[in-house]
C-alpha positions in Angstrom: 131.3 -7.7 85.6 130.5 -4.6 87.6 132.9 -2.6 85.5 131.4 -3.8 82.3 127.9 -2.8 83.5 129.1 0.6 84.6 130.8 1.1 81.3 127.7 0.3 79.4 125.5 2.4 81.6 127.8 5.3 81.0 127.9 4.8 77.3 124.1 4.6 77.2 123.6 7.7 79.0 126.1 9.5 76.8 124.4 8.5 73.7 121.0 9.4 75.1 122.3 12.8 76.1 123.7 13.5 72.7 120.4 12.2 71.0 118.3 14.5 73.1 120.4 17.6 72.6 121.9 17.9 76.0 125.6 17.6 75.1 125.3 19.1 71.6 122.5 21.4 70.8 119.9 20.1 68.3 119.1 23.4 66.8 121.5 25.9 65.0 122.5 29.0 67.1 121.8 31.3 64.2 118.3 32.6 64.6 117.5 32.6 60.9 118.6 29.0 60.5 117.0 27.9 63.7 113.7 29.3 62.7 113.8 27.4 59.4 114.7 24.2 61.3 111.7 24.6 63.7 109.3 25.3 60.8 110.5 22.2 59.0 110.3 20.0 62.1 106.8 21.2 63.0 105.3 20.8 59.6 104.9 17.1 60.1 103.1 17.7 63.4 100.5 20.1 61.7 98.7 17.2 60.1 98.1 15.1 63.2 94.6 16.2 63.8 93.6 15.4 60.2 95.2 12.1 60.5 93.4 11.5 63.9 90.0 12.3 62.3 90.6 10.1 59.3 91.6 7.2 61.5 88.7 7.5 63.9 86.3 8.4 61.2 85.2 11.6 62.7 84.6 13.3 59.4 81.9 10.8 58.4 78.3 11.8 58.7 76.4 10.9 61.8 73.9 8.2 61.2 71.9 9.0 64.4 68.6 10.8 63.8 68.6 14.5 64.8 65.2 14.2 66.6 63.8 11.9 69.2 62.0 8.8 67.9 59.3 6.9 69.9 60.4 3.3 70.1 57.0 1.8 71.1 53.9 1.1 69.2 51.4 3.8 69.3 
């Protein structure tokens, strides 16, 4: 049982290391190809603020009045 647990742990760590680029590099060593890969991967992150504003409705007009209103009867 202990051997199986250790083996599964080692396999999990090995797969995680390869997935994160520790054992094998994620990006190409050539500067030209690596720059293209980085541009392609960052293109999806460029639209996050626009998506965030659309989700939270930040681009909608503010319905509050721009001046102070007296709430009581004069």
